[in-house]
C-alpha positions in Angstrom: 111.5 105.8 105.1 108.2 106.7 103.4 109.1 110.2 103.9 112.3 109.7 102.3 111.1 107.9 99.1 107.8 110.0 98.6 110.1 113.5 99.0 113.1 112.4 96.9 110.0 111.3 94.7 108.9 114.7 94.3 112.1 116.8 94.7 113.3 119.3 91.6 117.1 119.6 92.7 120.1 117.6 93.4 120.6 119.7 97.0 117.0 117.9 97.9 117.4 114.4 96.6 121.0 114.9 98.9 118.8 115.2 101.8 116.3 112.9 101.6 119.1 110.2 100.8 120.8 111.0 104.2 117.3 110.8 105.7 116.8 107.3 104.4 120.2 106.0 105.5 119.4 107.2 109.4 116.4 106.4 109.2 117.5 102.7 108.6 120.5 103.1 111.1 118.2 104.2 113.4 115.9 100.7 112.1 118.9 98.8 112.8 119.7 99.9 116.2 116.0 99.7 117.5 116.4 96.1 115.9 119.6 95.7 118.1 117.7 97.2 121.2 115.1 94.7 121.5 116.9 91.5 120.2 119.0 93.0 123.6 116.1 93.1 126.2 114.6 90.3 125.3 118.1 88.3 125.9 118.0 90.1 129.3 113.9 89.6 129.7 112.9 93.0 129.9 110.9 92.7 126.5 107.0 93.5 127.5 105.8 92.0 124.4 101.5 94.3 123.9 100.8 91.0 121.8 100.8 88.8 124.8 99.2 91.2 127.0 96.7 91.1 124.4 96.5 87.5 123.8 96.4 86.9 128.2 93.2 89.3 128.1 91.6 87.4 125.2 92.0 83.9 127.5 90.4 85.9 130.1 94.4 85.3 131.6 95.8 88.5 133.3 98.8 90.2 132.6 
């Protein structure tokens, strides 16, 4: 999304603006799909959260 924003700001013609708009749209769709997959994996008990491992190690527990 950052790439699309920066590219659109620097674009000099309509074709480039359309291309960056498509890139932005795809990025939002990918982010939405990734969030859905993450939630599904959490519900199924398949989500391994690296932050949990870091917290456990900091408390002297093994993950």
